[in-house]
VOPAGU-2260 file (C-alpha; in pm, 1 decimal, decimal comma):
REM VOPAGU-2260
SITE   aa  ch    i         X         Y         Z
SITE  MET   A    0   17190,2    4485,1    6945,4
SITE  SER   A    1   17476,0    4733,3    6906,8
SITE  GLN   A    2   17312,4    4981,3    7143,1
SITE  PHE   A    3   17322,0    4719,4    7419,7
SITE  SER   A    4   17687,6    4645,1    7348,9
SITE  LYS   A    5   17771,9    5011,1    7400,5
SITE  GLN   A    6   17568,9    5034,1    7721,5
SITE  GLU   A    7   17661,1    4712,0    7897,0
SITE  ASP   A    8   18012,2    4815,8    8002,1
SITE  THR   A    9   17855,5    5091,3    8213,0
SITE  TYR   A   10   17655,2    4842,3    8418,3
SITE  THR   A   11   17763,5    4692,1    8745,9
SITE  ASN   A   12   17713,5    4316,0    8772,7
SITE  GLY   A   13   17385,7    4362,7    8959,4
SITE  GLU   A   14   17252,5    4613,2    8709,6
SITE  PHE   A   15   17350,7    4387,7    8421,5
SITE  ILE   A   16   17161,9    4094,5    8572,1
SITE  ILE   A   17   16849,4    4308,3    8608,4
SITE  HIS   A   18   16886,3    4442,6    8255,4
SITE  ALA   A   19   16955,3    4098,8    8109,2
SITE  SER   A   20   16652,8    3950,8    8283,7
SITE  GLN   A   21   16437,1    4206,7    8103,2
SITE  LEU   A   22   16575,2    4086,8    7769,5
SITE  ILE   A   23   16483,1    3718,6    7815,0
SITE  SER   A   24   16145,8    3762,0    7645,7
SITE  ARG   A   25   16318,1    3928,2    7350,2
SITE  GLY   A   26   16545,1    3628,6    7300,3
SITE  GLN   A   27   16859,6    3834,3    7356,2
SITE  PHE   A   28   16946,5    3715,3    7705,2
SITE  ASP   A   29   17162,4    3420,2    7599,6
SITE  PHE   A   30   17378,0    3639,6    7377,8
SITE  MET   A   31   17408,9    3912,6    7638,5
SITE  LEU   A   32   17496,6    3669,8    7915,8
SITE  TYR   A   33   17757,0    3499,2    7698,5
SITE  GLU   A   34   17913,4    3831,9    7605,9
SITE  GLN   A   35   17919,2    3948,2    7968,3
SITE  ILE   A   36   18088,1    3625,2    8077,8
SITE  GLN   A   37   18354,1    3674,9    7810,2
SITE  LEU   A   38   18418,1    4030,5    7927,9
SITE  ALA   A   39   18437,2    3925,8    8292,1
SITE  SER   A   40   18685,2    3643,8    8234,9
């Protein structure tokens, strides 16, 4: 999980959406999306 936290701030919004969509099957998407929303607001 921590490796994604370090990487995500280097993504643009579009790249994050693509990356997050690849995590859905791993069950991490909800957490990642929530965290991204918190950072964006």
